C-alpha positions in Angstrom: 4.4 4.7 -26.0 6.0 1.2 -24.0 5.2 -0.1 -20.8 7.4 1.3 -18.4 8.6 -1.1 -15.5 6.5 -1.0 -12.3 9.5 0.0 -10.3 10.0 2.8 -12.5 7.2 4.9 -10.9 7.4 7.6 -8.3 4.2 8.4 -6.4 2.8 12.0 -5.4 -0.7 12.4 -3.4 -2.9 14.3 -1.1 -4.4 11.8 1.1 -7.3 11.9 -1.1 -5.8 10.2 -4.5 -2.4 9.3 -5.6 -0.9 9.7 -9.1 2.1 7.6 -10.2 4.7 9.3 -12.5 7.3 7.6 -14.3 11.0 8.1 -14.8 10.1 9.1 -18.7 8.2 12.2 -17.2 4.6 10.1 -17.7 1.8 10.2 -15.3 0.5 7.1 -16.4 -2.0 6.2 -13.3 -4.4 8.9 -11.6 -7.6 8.1 -10.2 -9.8 11.2 -9.5 -10.9 12.7 -7.0 -10.4 9.5 -4.5 -8.5 6.4 -4.6 -11.1 4.1 -5.6 -12.6 7.0 -8.1 -12.4 5.7 -12.2 -9.1 6.9 -13.5 -8.2 9.7 -15.8 -4.9 8.5 -16.6 -4.3 4.5 -16.8 -1.8 4.1 -19.1 -0.1 1.5 -16.7 -2.9 -0.7 -17.7 -3.0 -0.2 -21.6 -0.7 2.3 -22.9 -2.8 2.7 -26.3 -6.2 3.4 -24.7 -5.5 4.0 -20.8 -4.6 7.7 -20.9 -1.7 9.8 -19.8 -0.1 13.0 -18.9 3.5 13.2 -20.3 6.4 16.4 -20.1 9.4 15.1 -21.8 12.6 16.9 -23.9 12.9 16.2 -27.2 16.6 14.8 -27.5 17.8 11.6 -28.4 20.4 10.8 -25.5 18.9 11.2 -22.1 19.8 10.0 -18.5 16.8 10.2 -16.3 17.1 10.2 -12.8 14.5 10.5 -9.7 14.4 11.6 -6.4 12.2 13.4 -3.4 12.4 16.6 -2.1 14.3 15.2 1.1 11.5 14.5 4.1 8.6 15.2 1.5 5.8 13.4 -1.2 7.5 16.2 -3.7 8.9 13.9 -6.4 11.4 15.7 -8.8 12.3 13.6 -12.4 15.7 14.8 -13.8 16.6 15.1 -17.2 20.4 15.0 -18.1 21.6 15.6 -21.6 24.7 17.4 -23.5 22.3 20.3 -23.8 21.8 20.7 -20.3 19.8 19.8 -17.3 15.9 19.9 -16.9 13.7 18.7 -13.9 9.8 18.3 -13.4 8.8 18.9 -9.6 5.3 17.0 -9.5 3.2 17.2 -6.5 -0.3 17.5 -5.0 -1.0 20.6 -2.9 -2.4 19.5 0.5 -4.0 22.6 2.2 -6.8 24.3 0.6 -8.8 26.7 0.2 -7.2 29.2 -2.5 -9.2 32.2 -2.0 -12.5 30.1 -1.0 -11.5 27.5 -3.9 -10.2 24.2 -2.9 -7.6 22.8 -5.2 -7.8 19.4 -5.4 -5.4 18.2 -8.1 -2.0 18.2 -9.5 1.1 20.8 -10.3 3.6 19.6 -12.4 6.7 22.6 -12.6 9.2 22.4 -15.2 12.5 24.1 -15.3 15.7 24.1 -17.0 18.2 24.2 -14.8 21.0 24.9 -17.2 21.7 24.9 -21.0 18.2 24.9 -23.7 16.4 21.9 -24.3 12.6 21.6 -26.2 10.1 19.9 -24.7 6.8 18.8 -25.4 3.6 18.2 -23.5 1.1 15.3 -24.1 -2.5 15.3 -21.7 -4.6 12.7 -23.3 -7.1 12.1 -20.2 -9.2 8.8 -20.8 -12.3 9.1 -18.0 -13.7 6.2 -16.2 -10.8 3.8 -17.4 -11.2 4.9 -20.9 -14.9 4.1 -21.1 -16.4 7.3 -21.3 -15.8 9.7 -24.1 -15.1 13.5 -23.3 -15.0 16.9 -25.0 -12.2 19.1 -25.4 -12.5 22.9 -24.9 -9.0 25.0 -25.8 -8.5 28.6 -25.6 -5.0 29.7 -25.4 -3.2 28.5 -22.5 -6.1 26.7 -21.0 -7.9 23.5 -22.0 -11.4 22.0 -20.3 -12.2 17.8 -20.6 -15.7 17.1 -19.9 -17.1 13.9 -19.1 -20.1 14.9 -17.4 -19.4 12.8 -14.1 -15.8 14.4 -13.7 -14.6 17.6 -15.5 -10.8 18.3 -15.5 -8.9 21.5 -16.2 -5.4 22.1 -17.7 -3.3 25.6 -17.5 0.0 26.2 -18.9 2.5 28.7 -19.9 2.2 28.1 -23.6 -0.4 27.8 -25.8 -2.2 24.4 -26.1 -2.7 22.7 -29.2 -5.8 20.1 -29.5 -5.2 16.8 -31.3 -8.3 14.1 -31.1 -9.0 13.8 -27.5 -6.2 15.3 -26.0 -4.0 18.7 -25.8 -0.3 19.6 -26.7 2.2 21.9 -26.5 6.0 22.2 -27.8 8.3 24.8 -26.4 11.7 25.9 -25.8 13.6 26.6 -22.1 16.9 28.1 -21.6 18.7 28.8 -18.7 16.9 29.2 -15.8 13.1 29.5 -17.3 10.1 27.8 -16.4 7.1 26.2 -17.1 3.9 25.1 -15.2 1.4 23.0 -15.5 -1.9 22.9 -13.5 -4.5 20.0 -13.6 -7.7 20.0 -11.3 -11.1 19.8 -10.9 -13.2 22.6 -12.4 -17.6 23.4 -12.6 -19.1 22.0 -15.8 -19.4 25.7 -16.3 -18.3 27.5 -19.3 -16.6 30.1 -17.5 -14.9 27.8 -14.7 -12.2 29.2 -13.5 -9.0 27.3 -14.5 -5.1 27.8 -13.1 -3.6 29.5 -10.4 -1.3 32.5 -10.2 2.4 32.3 -10.1 2.3 33.6 -6.4 -0.4 31.0 -5.6 1.5 28.2 -7.0 4.6 29.1 -5.3 2.5 29.5 -1.8 1.2 25.9 -2.5 4.8 24.5 -2.8 5.8 25.9 -0.3 3.0 24.6 1.8 3.1 21.5 0.4 7.0 20.8 1.3 6.3 22.1 5.1 3.5 20.1 5.4 5.3 17.2 4.7 8.4 18.4 6.9 6.0 19.1 9.8 4.1 15.7 9.7 7.5 13.5 9.2 9.2 15.5 12.4 7.0 13.3 14.5 8.8 10.3 13.9 10.1 8.8 16.9 12.8 6.6 15.0 16.3 7.4 15.7 17.5 3.8 14.5 19.6 2.4 11.8 17.8 2.7 8.2 16.2 6.1 9.4 16.0 6.9 5.7 14.0 4.2 4.2 11.8 3.8 7.6 11.0 7.6 6.7 10.5 6.9 3.5 7.9 4.1 4.5 6.2 6.3 6.8 5.5 8.5 3.9 4.3 6.2 2.0 1.9 4.9 4.2 0.6 8.3 5.2 -0.5 8.6 1.6 -2.4 5.7 1.5 -4.6 7.4 4.2 -7.9 8.9 3.3 -7.9 12.1 5.2 -11.8 12.5 5.2 -12.4 9.4 7.1 -9.2 7.8 8.3 -9.4 4.5 6.4 -6.4 3.3 5.2 -6.3 1.6 1.7 -4.2 -1.7 0.6 -2.6 0.0 -2.3 -3.7 2.8 -4.7 -3.6 0.7 -7.9 -5.8 -1.8 -9.3 -4.9 -4.8 -11.3 -0.8 -4.7 -11.4 0.0 -8.4 -11.8 1.5 -10.7 -9.4 2.9 -12.6 -12.4 3.5 -11.1 -15.9 0.7 -12.3 -18.1 -1.0 -13.8 -15.4 -4.2 -13.5 -14.0 -4.0 -12.6 -10.1 -4.9 -9.0 -10.8 -6.8 -7.7 -8.2 -8.0 -4.1 -7.4 -6.3 -3.0 -3.9 -7.7 0.8 -3.6 -10.1 -0.6 -0.4 -9.4 -0.6 3.2 -8.8 -4.2 4.5 -9.0 -4.4 8.1 -6.1 -6.3 8.6 -3.8 -4.1 6.4 -5.0 -1.1 8.2 -4.5 -2.7 11.6 -1.1 -3.4 10.6 -0.4 -0.1 9.5 -1.8 1.5 12.5 0.7 -0.8 14.5 3.8 0.4 12.4 2.7 3.9 12.7 2.3 4.2 16.5 5.8 2.3 16.8 7.2 5.0 15.2 5.3 8.0 17.0 2.2 8.7 14.7 -0.8 8.7 17.0 -3.0 10.5 15.5 -3.2 7.9 12.2 -4.3 5.8 14.7 -7.0 7.5 16.1 -8.3 8.7 12.7 -8.6 4.9 11.8 -10.1 3.8 15.3 -12.8 6.1 14.8 -13.3 4.3 11.4 -13.2 1.3 13.2 -15.6 2.4 15.8 -18.4 3.6 12.9 -17.7 0.2 11.1 -18.4 -1.5 14.6 -21.7 0.3 14.8 -22.9 -1.3 11.8 -22.3 -4.8 12.3 -23.1 -7.6 10.0 -26.7 -8.9 11.3 -24.5 -11.9 13.0 -22.4 -9.4 14.7 -19.2 -9.9 12.2 -17.3 -7.4 10.3 -16.6 -7.4 6.5 -13.3 -8.3 5.6 -12.9 -5.1 3.4 -14.9 -1.7 3.1 -14.6 1.4 0.7 -12.7 4.3 1.7 -16.2 5.8 2.8 -16.9 2.7 4.9 -19.5 1.4 2.5 -19.8 -1.9 0.6 -17.0 -2.8 -1.5 -18.3 -2.6 -5.6 -18.9 -6.2 -7.2 -15.7 -7.2 -8.7 -15.8 -6.2 -12.9 -13.6 -7.2 -15.4 -12.6 -4.4 -18.1 -12.1 -6.1 -21.3 -11.3 -3.4 -23.5 -8.1 -2.9 -21.7 -5.3 -5.2 -22.0 -3.8 -4.9 -18.9 0.1 -4.0 -17.8 2.5 -6.1 -20.6 -0.6 -7.9 -21.7 -1.7 -9.1 -18.1 -5.4 -9.9 -18.7 -7.8 -9.3 -17.1 -8.3 -5.3 -15.7 -10.5 -6.1 -12.6 -12.0 -2.9 -10.5 -14.0 -3.7 -7.4 -13.1 -6.9 -5.3 -14.9 -9.9 -5.4 -12.9 -10.9 -2.0 -15.2 -8.6 0.0 -17.8 -11.5 0.5 -15.0 -13.9 1.8 -14.4 -15.3 5.5 -11.3 -14.2 6.6 -11.3 -14.8 10.1 -7.6 -13.7 10.9 -8.7 -10.2 10.6 -10.5 -10.0 14.1 -6.9 -10.8 15.6 -5.5 -7.9 13.4 -7.9 -5.6 14.8 -8.1 -6.3 18.7 -4.2 -6.0 18.8 -4.4 -3.1 17.0 -7.1 -1.5 19.4 -5.1 -3.3 22.6 -1.9 -1.5 21.5 -4.0 1.9 21.0 -5.0 1.7 24.4 -1.9 1.1 25.7 0.1 3.7 23.9 -2.8 5.7 22.1 -5.9 6.9 23.8 -7.9 4.7 26.1 -10.8 3.3 24.1 -14.6 4.5 25.4 -16.9 2.0 26.9 -19.4 2.4 24.0 -16.5 0.8 21.8 -15.8 -1.7 24.0 -19.4 -2.6 24.1 -19.2 -3.5 20.1 -15.4 -5.2 20.6 -17.2 -7.7 23.1 -19.8 -8.6 20.7 -17.2 -9.2 17.9 -15.4 -11.3 20.5 -18.4 -13.2 21.3 -19.3 -13.8 17.8 -15.3 -15.0 17.3 -15.8 -17.3 20.2 -18.8 -19.3 18.8 -17.4 -18.9 14.9 -13.3 -19.9 15.0 -14.0 -23.2 14.1 -15.2 -22.6 10.7 -13.0 -22.8 7.7 -12.4 -19.7 5.7 -10.3 -18.4 3.2 -6.8 -17.6 4.8 -4.9 -14.5 4.5 -4.2 -15.1 0.9 -7.8 -14.8 -0.5 -7.6 -18.1 -2.0 -10.5 -18.7 -4.4 -10.5 -22.6 -4.4 -12.3 -23.2 -1.2 -12.3 -22.7 2.6 -9.8 -24.8 5.1 -8.8 -24.7 8.4 -5.9 -22.1 8.0 -3.2 -22.2 10.5 -3.1 -18.5 10.3 -6.4 -17.9 11.1 -6.8 -20.2 13.8 -3.9 -18.2 15.2 -5.1 -14.8 14.8 -8.6 -15.9 16.4 -6.3 -16.8 19.2 -4.6 -13.3 19.2 -8.3 -11.1 19.1 -9.4 -13.3 22.0 -6.3 -12.7 24.3 -6.2 -9.1 23.3 -9.6 -8.8 24.1 -8.8 -10.6 27.7 -6.0 -8.3 28.0 -8.0 -5.1 27.4 -10.8 -6.0 29.5 -8.6 -6.9 32.5 -6.5 -3.5 31.7 -9.7 -1.4 31.9 -11.7 -3.5 34.4 -14.4 -3.9 31.7 -17.1 -6.2 31.6 -16.5 -9.1 29.7 -17.4 -12.8 29.6 -14.3 -13.7 31.0 -14.8 -17.5 31.7 -16.1 -18.6 28.3 -13.2 -16.0 26.4 -10.3 -17.9 28.8 -12.0 -21.6 27.8 -11.8 -21.0 23.8 -8.7 -18.8 23.8 -6.9 -22.5 25.6 -9.1 -24.0 22.9 -8.1 -22.8 20.4 -4.4 -23.2 21.3 -4.2 -26.6 21.6 -6.2 -26.7 18.7 -3.3 -25.3 16.9 -0.7 -27.3 18.3 -2.6 -30.9 17.5 -3.7 -30.1 14.1 -1.4 -27.3 12.8 1.9 -29.3 13.7 3.2 -31.7 11.1 5.7 -34.3 12.9 6.7 -35.2 8.8 7.5 -31.9 8.2 8.8 -30.6 11.6 6.9 -27.2 11.4 3.6 -25.9 11.4 2.0 -25.9 8.2 -0.6 -24.1 6.1 -3.9 -25.3 7.0 -4.9 -28.6 8.8 -3.9 -31.7 7.0 -1.6 -29.7 4.6 1.8 -31.0 4.2 2.4 -27.4 2.6 4.8 -24.6 4.8 3.2 -21.1 4.8 5.5 -17.7 5.5 2.7 -16.9 7.7 3.7 -19.2 10.3 6.6 -16.7 11.2 4.0 -14.5 12.9 3.9 -16.8 15.7 6.6 -15.3 17.8 5.6 -11.6 16.5 1.9 -12.1 18.0 3.5 -14.0 21.2 1.7 -17.0 20.6 4.9 -19.1 20.8 8.0 -18.1 22.5 10.8 -17.1 19.8 12.8 -19.7 21.6 10.0 -22.4 21.2 11.5 -25.8 19.7 8.4 -25.8 17.5 9.1 -22.3 16.8 12.4 -22.7 15.6 11.8 -26.0 13.8 9.4 -24.0 11.5 11.9 -21.3 11.1 14.6 -23.7 9.8 12.1 -25.3 7.6 10.7 -22.2 6.4 14.4 -21.3 5.7 15.3 -23.7 3.0 15.4 -23.0 -0.7 12.3 -24.0 -2.4 14.2 -27.2 -4.0 14.1 -28.4 -0.4 10.4 -27.6 0.0 11.3 -24.6 1.7 10.2 -21.0 1.0 13.0 -18.8 0.6 15.1 -18.3 -2.3 18.2 -16.3 -1.9 16.9 -14.4 1.0 13.8 -13.7 -0.2 10.7 -15.3 0.9 7.8 -17.2 -0.7 3.9 -16.7 1.0 3.5 -20.3 0.6 5.1 -24.1 -1.5 4.2 -23.1 -4.7 4.0 -26.6 -5.8 1.1 -27.3 -3.7 -0.5 -23.9 -3.7 -3.7 -23.9 -2.4 -5.1 -22.0 -5.8 -4.9 -22.0 -9.1 -3.3 -18.8 -9.9 0.4 -19.2 -8.7 2.2 -19.5 -11.9 5.4 -17.1 -12.2 4.4 -15.4 -9.3 7.5 -13.7 -7.3 8.6 -14.1 -3.3 6.1 -11.6 -1.5 8.0 -8.9 0.3 6.0 -8.9 3.5 6.9 -12.2 3.8 10.7 -11.7 3.7 10.4 -8.9 6.4 8.4 -11.6 8.7 11.4 -13.7 8.1 13.8 -11.0 9.1 11.7 -10.3 12.4 11.3 -13.9 13.5 14.9 -14.2 13.2 15.8 -10.9 15.1 13.3 -12.5 17.7 15.1 -16.1 18.0 18.5 -14.1 18.2 17.4 -13.7 22.3 18.3 -17.3 22.3 21.2 -17.2 19.1 22.8 -14.6 18.3 23.8 -16.1 14.8 20.0 -15.5 14.0 20.6 -12.1 14.8 23.6 -11.8 13.0 21.2 -13.1 10.2 18.5 -11.3 10.1 20.6 -7.9 9.7 21.9 -9.4 6.5 18.6 -10.6 5.1 17.3 -6.8 5.8 19.8 -4.8 4.7 19.9 -7.1 1.3 16.0 -6.4 1.1 16.3 -2.9 1.1 18.6 -2.8 -1.8 15.4 -4.6 -3.7 13.3 -1.2 -3.3 13.5 1.0 -6.3 15.1 4.0 -6.8 13.0 5.8 -4.4 12.4 3.6 -1.7 9.4 1.8 -2.5 8.3 -1.5 -2.7 5.2 -3.2 -4.5 3.8 -6.4 -3.2 6.1 -9.0 -4.7 10.0 -9.1 -6.0 9.5 -11.1 -9.3 12.1 -13.9 -10.4 14.3 -11.0 -12.6 14.3 -8.3 -9.2 11.3 -6.8 -10.8 8.5 -5.1 -9.0 5.2 -7.3 -9.1 2.0 -6.6 -8.0 0.1 -3.2 -6.9 2.4 -0.4 -5.9 3.4 1.1 -3.7 2.0 -1.4 -0.8 1.2 -0.7 2.2 1.4 -4.3 3.6 5.2 -4.4 2.5 5.9 -1.0 3.9 4.6 -1.6 7.0 6.5 -4.7 7.6 9.8 -3.0 6.9 9.0 -0.5 9.4 8.3 -3.3 12.2 11.1 -5.4 11.0 13.5 -2.0 10.8 12.2 -1.3 14.5 12.7 -4.5 16.1 15.9 -5.3 14.4 17.6 -2.0 15.5 16.6 -2.3 19.3 17.9 -6.0 19.2 21.2 -4.7 17.7 21.5 -2.1 20.6 24.4 0.6 20.2 26.6 -2.7 19.1 27.6 -3.8 15.4 27.4 -7.2 14.3 
C-alpha cells in the first residue's frame, strides 16, 4: 500500500492517544494505550512493516472525501462511486465505563448511504513498532491479537478470516445497511470479552458527539475565522493527556521535516514551552479548565526540580524522564526518510527560553484563571532565582540545534520575560520575592540584548550574539512586550524578516522560514519547508505594528487568510509547509494550531467591526 501524503490524514482521539485515518480508509498510526506507548499501527512510517487497519470499497473509480462531524473530533470518510455512496465514521469514545468495563479503543462504523458496494477490511497490527510478534486467534466475528504486553480484540459484524499476522473480511453492503468494527484492549484471558452491543455502540457514538459539542460550547471566540479557530481548539484538546493534564507537542514521531532528510524527531512528549503556549491559546478563548489541569501538572514538576533548582526541557506525559533517543533501523521511515526515532535526545539540552513561556503562562493563569497558591509561588521563586544566576549561559535555543550552544537572542529575551512576569506576579499578589536582585537582572538582560543581539549591518535583531543570521523568533519581541510594536528597531527587524530568501530575508510568498537556511546553526536543514508557527508569528507581529501604520494590519490579514488555505481538507496543520505546499513534520502540530488561535484572536480584535 503506497504512502499517503501527510495532509491526507484526519485524526481521532480520546485524550489518551490519537489515531491517524487516511482518506483511503486506512488507520496508519495508532499507539496504544497512550500517546507515547509503542505503536500498533505505523504504516505511515513503513508501509510494509508498520501495520494498518483499512476498510475500503472494491471499486475501480472512487472519489474520497473527509469531514468532521460538526463541532466534534468524530471523523467521516466518504466514498463516492457510480455504484453509490458509503462512509466510515471513526471515533474514540471518551466516556466510560460500559457495564463496569472501561472502553479505551476505537470504533469504525461503515454505512452504505445509498446504492450497493463490495468492501474489504484488513487489520494487520504490528506491535511495538513491528518489533514484537503476536498471536492471532479468530472465532467467527471476533479476533484476538496477543503480543504479551498489549492485547487487542477486534469485533466485526461479518466473519473474519486469518491471513498471516492479521485478519480480513469481504462483504457486500446495500442501501442503508451498516457494518461495525471495534478494536480495543482486552485481558490475556482466553475468554476475554470482546465487542459491544449495537445499543452500546449507539450510546457511545451519541455520548462522544455530545461530549465534544459540550466542550466546544465553552469557547468564547466569536470573531472572524471562527470555524478554523474552533478546529484548532479541538486539536489542542485532543493533544491533552486526561489523567495528568500534560499536553503533547504532537501525537506522532519521525514524520520528516524534509523528505529523505534526517530531522525526524519524536514529539509525543510534553515540552514546557509548547504546553505553556498551548495554555495561553486555550485561555484566550475561554478554556480555563485545561489551564488549571496543566498548572497542576507543572506544580508537580516544580516539586521535583533538578538538584540545581532547574526544570527539565521536556517530560513524558506521566511526568517521568523522557526515554533516551533510539533509532528503529528496521523501519524505512515515511517515504524512505530515515532514521525513525523514538525517545528524544534533546531532553538533556539547556533551553533557557522555557522559563519565559512558563512564567508568562502562570502570570496569565493567575490573572484570568485562578490565583496560584503560596506553595506554588515558593517553587516559582526558586526557579526565578536559578534563572537570575544562569541567564548568561549559552544554550541550544528554541530550535534545539545539535551543533553546539550559543547565546541565542530568543533565549535571552525569554529569560527577561520570566523575570519580568515573576516581578509582576509578586507585586500583584504581594508575594515575598528578591525584588532588588530580580529588577537588577531584568534590566541587565534587556541592555545585554540591545547591545549584543542587534546588528547594525543587518539592521535587525539576529539569531545569536555574533551571528549575521535572521531568526523568525525575533517576531515574538512585541508579542511578549519586550519591545513596542512600533519601536524603530522592531519595525526594521520586521521589514528585514519580511523579505525573500534571495535578499537574505525569511519570507517566501507569505510563508516564513525559521532562520536563514544558508547560515543555519545545524546540519539538518536541506530541503526543509517554511515553519507554520513562524508565519503566524509574522501575522501577529504585523497586526500589532498596524496600530502605528494600518498598512501592516491590511497585510497581516492577507497573509493570515493565505496561510489558512494551506491547512489540509480538515483544517489541520503539521509543523511545516514544504516546497510543493505539502505538509511536513509531525502532525498535527500543537505549535501551529496554538499560534493560529493567537494570531486570529489579535487580528480580529485589531480589525474591529470594520473591514479592510
